[in-house]
C-alpha distance (Angstrom), angle and dihedral (degrees) to the residues before:
residue distance angle dihedral
X1 . . .
X2 3.66 . .
X3 3.85 92.1 .
X4 3.74 91.6 49.7
X5 3.79 93.2 50.2
X6 3.88 89.4 47.5
X7 3.78 90.8 52.7
X8 3.72 93.2 47.0
X9 3.67 90.4 50.0
X10 3.79 90.0 50.4
X11 3.71 91.7 48.2
X12 3.83 91.9 50.0
X13 3.85 89.9 50.4
X14 3.71 90.7 49.8
X15 3.80 92.4 50.1
X16 3.81 90.4 46.9
X17 3.89 88.0 52.1
X18 3.74 90.4 49.3
X19 3.66 94.7 47.0
X20 3.92 91.9 49.3
X21 3.82 88.8 47.4
X22 3.89 88.6 50.7
X23 3.80 90.4 46.5
X24 3.84 89.3 46.3
X25 3.78 93.1 51.4
X26 3.77 93.6 46.1
X27 3.93 88.5 50.6
X28 3.95 89.0 46.2
X29 3.82 91.4 49.7
X30 3.75 92.6 49.1
X31 3.79 90.3 46.2
X32 3.86 89.9 47.1
X33 3.88 91.0 51.0
X34 3.67 91.6 50.1
X35 3.78 89.5 48.0
X36 3.83 91.4 53.2
X37 3.81 92.1 42.3
X38 3.81 87.6 53.9
X39 3.83 92.9 50.3
X40 3.88 89.9 45.1
X41 3.78 88.0 57.3
X42 3.86 96.0 49.7
X43 3.87 96.6 -97.3
X44 3.69 123.6 125.9
X45 3.97 111.2 -155.0
X46 3.79 120.4 -155.2
X47 3.90 111.9 -79.9
X48 3.78 92.6 10.2
X49 3.72 94.4 129.1
X50 3.79 91.2 46.6
X51 3.78 93.9 48.9
X52 3.79 92.8 50.1
X53 3.71 92.3 46.4
X54 3.81 86.9 56.3
X55 3.77 90.0 53.5
X56 3.66 94.5 49.5
X57 3.81 90.2 51.1
X58 3.83 89.8 51.7
X59 3.69 95.3 48.4
X60 3.97 109.3 18.5
X61 3.73 94.6 167.2
X62 3.84 94.0 59.8
X63 3.81 105.8 97.1
X64 3.88 93.8 -163.4
X65 3.76 93.4 67.4
X66 3.85 90.9 52.1
X67 3.87 88.9 47.3
X68 3.74 91.6 53.5
X69 3.85 93.2 44.1
X70 3.80 89.1 50.3
X71 3.86 89.9 52.2
X72 3.80 88.5 47.7
X73 3.88 91.6 53.3
X74 3.75 91.0 47.5
X75 3.76 92.2 53.1
X76 3.90 82.5 53.0
X77 3.72 93.4 49.9
X78 3.79 92.7 -118.8
X79 3.76 100.4 138.3
X80 3.96 103.0 173.3
X81 3.87 94.3 56.8
X82 3.71 92.0 41.7
X83 3.75 90.0 52.2
X84 3.80 90.6 51.2
X85 3.88 90.4 51.2
X86 3.75 93.4 49.9
X87 3.83 93.2 44.9
X88 3.83 89.5 50.3
X89 3.79 92.1 48.4
X90 3.78 90.3 49.7
X91 3.65 88.2 50.5
X92 3.85 88.8 55.8
X93 3.93 88.1 53.5
X94 3.74 92.2 -111.0
X95 3.80 110.5 -175.2
X96 3.78 125.9 -135.2
X97 3.69 113.8 -71.2
X98 3.82 143.4 147.7
X99 3.93 98.4 -78.6
X100 3.84 93.0 53.8
X101 3.83 89.1 75.3
X102 3.72 117.1 64.1
X103 3.80 122.2 -180.0
X104 3.98 92.0 -116.1
X105 3.68 133.1 20.0
X106 3.82 141.5 143.1
X107 3.84 111.0 -66.4
X108 3.83 94.8 -130.9
X109 3.87 87.9 70.9
X110 3.78 91.7 65.1
X111 3.79 108.7 117.2
X112 3.87 94.7 -13.2
X113 3.91 97.2 65.8
X114 3.72 107.4 2.4
X115 3.85 109.9 56.2
X116 3.82 101.2 -125.1
X117 3.90 129.1 133.5
X118 3.87 123.8 -132.4
X119 3.66 112.7 -121.8
X120 3.91 113.6 -149.2
X121 3.82 100.4 -147.7
X122 3.84 123.4 125.7
X123 3.81 93.4 -61.7
X124 3.74 113.7 70.4
X125 3.73 94.7 -152.2
X126 3.85 106.3 58.1
X127 3.72 120.8 129.4
X128 3.84 127.8 177.2
X129 3.85 131.1 -166.0
X130 3.74 125.5 -138.7
X131 3.87 115.8 -100.3
X132 3.93 109.1 -88.9
X133 3.77 136.0 170.5
X134 3.79 116.5 -83.4
X135 3.77 106.7 -118.4
X136 3.75 102.7 -171.8
X137 3.82 126.2 84.5
X138 3.67 114.0 -46.1
X139 3.76 109.6 -72.8
X140 3.79 125.1 -134.9
X141 3.73 127.3 -179.1
X142 3.84 119.3 -112.2
X143 3.79 96.2 -120.0
X144 3.83 107.2 44.4
X145 3.89 103.3 9.7
X146 3.71 92.0 -127.3
X147 3.85 120.9 156.2
X148 3.97 124.7 -107.3
X149 3.74 115.6 -163.8
X150 3.90 100.0 -179.1
X151 3.74 134.0 58.3
X152 3.77 143.7 -175.2
X153 3.74 131.1 -165.9
X154 3.76 127.8 -146.0
X155 3.88 123.7 -160.9
X156 3.71 142.9 -168.2
X157 3.78 128.4 -164.9
X158 3.75 147.9 -165.4
X159 3.80 129.1 -165.0
X160 3.74 92.7 -69.3
X161 3.85 114.6 25.8
X162 3.73 141.4 23.5
X163 3.81 118.5 -143.0
X164 3.77 135.3 -169.8
X165 3.83 111.5 -112.0
X166 3.99 99.8 169.5
X167 3.73 135.7 29.4
X168 3.80 112.0 -166.4
X169 3.88 118.3 -162.4
X170 3.81 116.3 -164.3
X171 3.87 130.9 -168.8
X172 3.83 94.1 -156.9
X173 3.83 143.4 9.4
X174 3.76 94.4 -122.7
X175 3.78 115.6 140.9
X176 3.93 94.8 -3.0
X177 3.78 94.5 177.0
X178 3.83 93.9 60.2
X179 3.78 91.6 37.7
X180 3.92 93.1 51.9
X181 3.74 91.4 45.3
X182 3.79 91.2 52.6
X183 3.66 94.7 49.6
X184 3.81 93.4 48.6
X185 3.85 91.6 49.4
X186 3.85 92.5 46.9
X187 3.96 86.6 51.3
X188 3.76 91.7 47.1
X189 3.79 90.1 52.2
X190 3.80 90.9 49.6
X191 3.84 89.0 54.6
X192 3.87 96.6 44.4
X193 3.83 94.5 45.5
X194 3.83 91.5 42.5
X195 3.74 93.3 52.7
X196 3.90 90.6 48.9
X197 3.60 94.8 50.4
X198 3.90 91.0 40.7
X199 3.74 94.3 -122.0
X200 3.87 108.9 168.7
X201 3.84 120.8 -145.6
X202 3.94 97.4 -16.7
X203 3.90 102.3 -154.6
X204 3.98 109.7 -106.4
X205 3.72 109.4 -80.2
X206 3.71 117.7 -132.0
X207 3.96 119.8 -131.7
X208 3.85 116.8 -162.1
X209 3.76 106.1 -164.9
X210 3.88 111.2 -168.7
X211 3.77 123.3 -153.0
X212 3.79 93.0 -131.7
X213 3.59 135.5 42.5
X214 3.82 146.4 85.1
X215 3.81 97.5 -80.3
X216 3.87 93.4 -96.3
X217 3.76 122.5 132.7
X218 3.66 145.3 -157.9
X219 3.94 130.1 -154.2
X220 3.76 125.8 -156.4
X221 3.85 131.1 163.5
X222 3.74 109.9 -40.5
X223 3.84 94.9 -13.5
X224 3.82 146.7 74.4
X225 3.73 124.8 -156.8
X226 3.78 115.4 -153.7
X227 3.87 114.7 -166.6
X228 3.75 103.8 -150.3
X229 3.73 129.4 -26.9
X230 3.78 109.9 -111.1
X231 3.77 122.5 -167.8
X232 3.67 106.7 -99.6
X233 3.81 135.2 -176.2
X234 3.89 111.0 -111.0
X235 3.72 94.0 -98.5
X236 3.81 96.1 53.3
X237 3.75 90.9 44.0
X238 3.80 93.8 52.1
X239 3.74 92.7 45.6
X240 3.74 96.7 48.2
X241 3.82 94.4 48.3
X242 3.79 92.2 47.3
X243 3.73 91.7 47.6
X244 3.74 93.0 56.3
X245 3.75 92.6 43.0
X246 3.76 90.5 51.6
X247 3.88 92.1 59.0
X248 3.98 84.9 68.9
X249 3.79 96.3 52.6
X250 3.73 117.1 16.9
X251 3.77 121.4 86.5
X252 3.95 107.9 -117.3
X253 3.78 123.8 -137.5
X254 3.71 127.9 -167.3
X255 2.92 158.9 -0.8
X256 3.85 94.5 -110.9
X257 3.78 126.2 167.3
X258 3.90 126.4 -133.3
X259 3.92 105.6 64.0
X260 3.85 137.0 58.1
X261 3.81 95.4 -95.8
X262 3.92 120.2 52.6
X263 3.84 95.4 -152.3
X264 3.85 125.1 68.4
X265 3.70 105.3 -141.9
X266 3.90 98.1 99.3
X267 3.90 96.1 38.9
X268 3.82 94.0 48.7
X269 3.76 95.3 41.1
X270 3.79 90.7 50.9
X271 3.91 90.3 56.1
X272 3.84 91.9 45.1
X273 3.77 89.8 55.3
X274 3.78 91.1 50.5
X275 3.76 90.2 50.6
X276 3.78 88.2 51.3
X277 3.82 87.1 55.5
X278 3.89 91.3 50.7
X279 3.76 93.9 46.2
X280 3.94 92.4 50.8
X281 3.85 89.3 46.1
X282 3.77 89.4 63.3
X283 3.81 117.6 178.6
X284 3.94 92.7 -21.5
X285 3.77 120.8 114.4
X286 3.82 109.3 -85.8
X287 3.64 121.4 -112.8
X288 3.91 109.2 -105.9
X289 3.80 97.1 -108.5
X290 3.89 90.3 47.7
X291 3.68 91.7 49.1
X292 3.79 92.9 50.9
X293 3.74 91.7 49.6
X294 3.84 92.8 47.6
X295 3.78 93.1 50.6
X296 3.87 100.5 37.6
X297 3.84 101.1 34.8
X298 3.69 119.7 9.9
X299 3.92 99.1 47.9
X300 3.77 94.9 43.2
X301 3.72 91.0 48.6
X302 3.89 96.2 48.3
X303 3.73 88.4 48.0
X304 3.69 95.0 50.7
X305 3.76 92.0 46.8
X306 3.77 92.6 55.6
X307 3.84 88.8 48.9
X308 3.68 88.6 56.4
X309 3.80 94.3 49.0
X310 3.71 89.3 51.3
X311 3.78 90.6 53.9
X312 3.86 88.1 60.5
X313 3.73 88.2 78.1
X314 3.83 89.5 72.2
X315 3.92 99.9 26.7
X316 3.72 108.6 32.6
X317 3.77 96.2 170.1
X318 3.80 100.4 50.4
X319 3.84 119.8 113.6
X320 3.76 125.1 -145.8
X321 3.70 131.3 -124.7
X322 3.68 118.7 -116.0
X323 3.87 96.1 -90.7
X324 3.73 91.1 52.3
X325 3.81 90.9 44.0
X326 3.75 91.7 54.8
X327 3.86 90.2 50.3
X328 3.85 91.0 52.5
X329 3.75 94.8 47.6
X330 3.88 95.6 48.5
X331 3.74 91.6 44.8
X332 3.87 91.3 54.3
X333 3.81 87.7 49.1
X334 3.92 90.2 54.1
X335 3.87 87.6 42.4
X336 3.84 99.0 48.1
X337 3.71 105.0 29.5
X338 3.77 112.9 -170.0
X339 3.82 92.4 -0.4
X340 3.92 88.1 68.1
X341 3.74 90.8 66.2
X342 3.79 90.6 49.3
X343 3.48 97.4 48.5
X344 3.91 105.3 40.7
X345 3.90 96.6 66.1
X346 3.78 88.7 56.6
X347 3.67 95.3 65.8
X348 3.89 110.2 130.6
X349 3.76 92.7 -135.6
X350 3.87 140.8 -6.9
X351 3.83 95.6 -101.2
X352 3.85 126.5 110.8
X353 3.76 88.9 -107.9
X354 3.91 92.4 49.9
X355 3.83 88.5 50.9
X356 3.86 96.4 47.0
X357 3.88 94.5 40.6
X358 3.84 95.2 53.5
X359 3.75 90.9 54.2
X360 3.76 96.3 45.3
X361 3.81 89.2 46.2
X362 3.88 91.9 48.4
X363 3.79 94.0 49.2
X364 3.70 93.7 49.1
X365 3.87 93.2 47.9
X366 3.88 90.0 50.8
X367 3.82 90.9 50.0
X368 3.69 90.8 48.1
X369 3.87 95.2 45.2
X370 3.77 99.0 41.1
X371 3.88 131.4 -48.3
X372 3.73 129.3 -25.1
X373 3.84 108.3 -142.3
X374 3.79 114.7 -152.8
X375 3.87 127.9 -173.4
X376 3.82 126.9 -155.6
X377 3.76 95.0 -147.5
X378 3.74 95.1 145.0
X379 3.86 129.9 63.6
X380 3.93 108.1 -96.5
X381 3.81 131.0 -104.0
X382 3.86 93.0 -88.5
X383 3.92 95.7 51.5
X384 3.69 107.4 133.9
X385 3.92 120.0 -103.9
X386 2.82 135.2 -117.7
X387 3.76 90.2 43.2
X388 3.79 116.4 -111.9
X389 3.92 121.4 -128.0
X390 3.79 116.2 -75.7
X391 3.91 95.8 22.4
X392 3.86 92.8 176.8
X393 3.76 90.4 65.9
X394 3.70 92.1 42.7
X395 3.81 96.3 58.6
X396 3.92 94.2 49.6
X397 3.76 94.3 72.2
X398 3.71 125.2 24.9
X399 3.73 141.5 158.5
X400 3.85 94.5 -129.3
X401 3.77 140.0 2.8
X402 3.77 130.3 -159.4
X403 3.79 119.7 -166.2
X404 3.82 128.3 172.0
X405 3.82 114.8 -127.8
X406 3.77 135.1 176.3
X407 3.79 118.3 -129.5
X408 3.74 135.4 176.0
X409 3.81 116.9 -133.7
X410 3.74 113.9 -89.5
X411 3.85 143.4 66.5
X412 3.68 112.7 -42.6
X413 3.80 128.7 -161.3
X414 3.76 111.9 -147.3
X415 3.74 138.3 -173.7
X416 3.79 122.3 -171.4
X417 3.81 131.3 -161.3
X418 3.79 113.7 -144.6
X419 3.73 140.3 167.0
X420 3.73 128.2 -164.8
X421 3.84 137.7 64.4
X422 3.68 131.5 -82.8
X423 3.84 137.6 38.9
X424 3.76 121.6 -40.7
X425 3.74 127.9 -161.6
X426 3.86 119.1 -157.2
X427 3.76 123.2 -156.6
X428 3.82 132.9 -173.9
X429 3.86 102.0 -153.8
X430 3.88 102.1 -47.8
X431 3.72 98.1 -20.1
X432 3.80 125.5 96.7
X433 3.82 106.7 -131.3
X434 3.82 103.7 172.2
X435 3.76 145.6 -4.8
X436 3.90 118.8 -144.6
X437 3.76 130.1 -166.0
X438 3.82 110.6 -150.6
X439 3.71 129.6 -160.4
X440 3.77 120.0 -147.8
X441 3.74 94.5 -143.8
X442 3.70 93.7 70.1
X443 3.81 143.8 12.5
X444 3.81 114.7 -93.8
X445 3.80 131.1 -140.9
X446 3.85 113.8 -165.1
X447 3.84 127.0 -172.4
X448 3.84 127.4 -157.7
X449 3.78 142.4 148.9
X450 3.69 125.7 -123.1
X451 3.85 139.1 167.0
X452 3.67 125.4 -109.1
X453 3.86 102.7 -153.4
X454 3.93 97.2 -166.0
X455 3.65 138.8 18.8
X456 3.75 116.5 -107.9
X457 3.81 144.8 53.3
X458 3.61 119.6 -24.8
X459 3.98 142.1 158.0
X460 3.78 122.4 -89.7
X461 3.83 105.8 -161.3
X462 3.72 129.7 -170.1
X463 3.75 114.5 -167.2
X464 3.86 121.2 -176.5
X465 3.83 102.9 -142.4
X466 3.71 88.2 -176.1
X467 3.82 127.2 14.9
X468 3.70 123.8 -6.8
X469 3.79 141.7 -105.0
X470 3.87 139.4 126.8
X471 3.73 138.9 -80.3
X472 3.81 102.6 -141.4
X473 3.85 100.6 -176.6
X474 3.71 147.4 -13.4
X475 3.86 131.3 -141.2
X476 3.82 116.2 -149.9
X477 3.90 133.2 -166.6
X478 3.79 126.4 176.5
X479 3.82 106.0 -127.9
X480 3.89 97.0 179.8
X481 3.66 129.1 2.1
X482 3.88 127.1 -145.8
X483 3.78 110.3 -62.5
X484 3.89 95.5 19.9
X485 3.63 125.7 113.6
X486 3.86 113.3 -121.5
């Protein structure tokens, strides 16, 4: 009896030990899952590195422990030990998975150590990861609380570091080529517009790509939701991706009537991105999709925007509809160049008057301080619509140009850059202000003075009395203002 009781007691003790061990193992597993989830989300809990180092020591042939330890070292800014972890994992033939992709790491790891692919779009430093399973806590989008099991990461880099600029969450793997192209183009537009508006280290934008939907999208603070990827031709894909990227970076003005969104940020930013593609393309033949957008959208919009500005001479208080506002904004970008991106964020409010007044004040201040440099990089207000074939050739040499400019009242010193051969008459509104004789063998820069009799928008006209060519820019300086003696 005593022996039986002793055996029973021993059995109960063993069962208790097994139960406690089981409970401990469950608790440890739960704690470890929480640890990994935190690291996956970019957080580094206390003792995380130590715990992972212990796991690597217990199972040195398992590449996953080395990957998670490498990611933890990256979150702690310890690049040398992180490099060793990734190199060892690569030596163990580790496949692409979530911990391969830290938010920040040395740029010389790109492609050689971190398995990302370079995308040759407009930005030279754009890299995308393959699609992998998200290994943090189950992700749900901020709008509908649906789950997203897949993730891809997009990076940019400078000479020292690579940083994540976009994290794309996907519900399915349907039509991956279109999806990955959209993600890359969206990221490229983020980089392009961020550089132009001088935004430093924009926090990574989250993309939530739903399985189902009509292809529409919605952008909120720090994220964009895309309802289904629909197969698009290249022009529509580029425009839709750039439009959503622009919502994160481009100041929005409005409300304006006429289109499906009352504020301008997406529309204007989309066009600014297209112009950046044109500028980078230089004199090379345009890709078909970009040629079509240049001919069917950008030229007509800049022409109509100029026509609206010219109409302000008679109706100063009128406000444009959205289409006209887009044209005004992109014409001013073509006219002002880099100054456009410096002036636009200084607008006092998002109204039409706030937009127009900041540019008028900016141009006047520059004319008073030194020289206002303007560039005629868009066809003028009288360019024929619809646009004829090969419009880029058509705007190089023309018989006449009309461009709206804003001038204060006073005496203005002007200098034009022109190319062509013949005799050129220059007008401010209806007044002849200069005649220039151009020689085809070289570009010509001509200087002259003229009087702006009233403050406001007016028409600068270049009319080739003989021959033809192009005025490519004008430099303006205010010599005397109204009420001053010359």
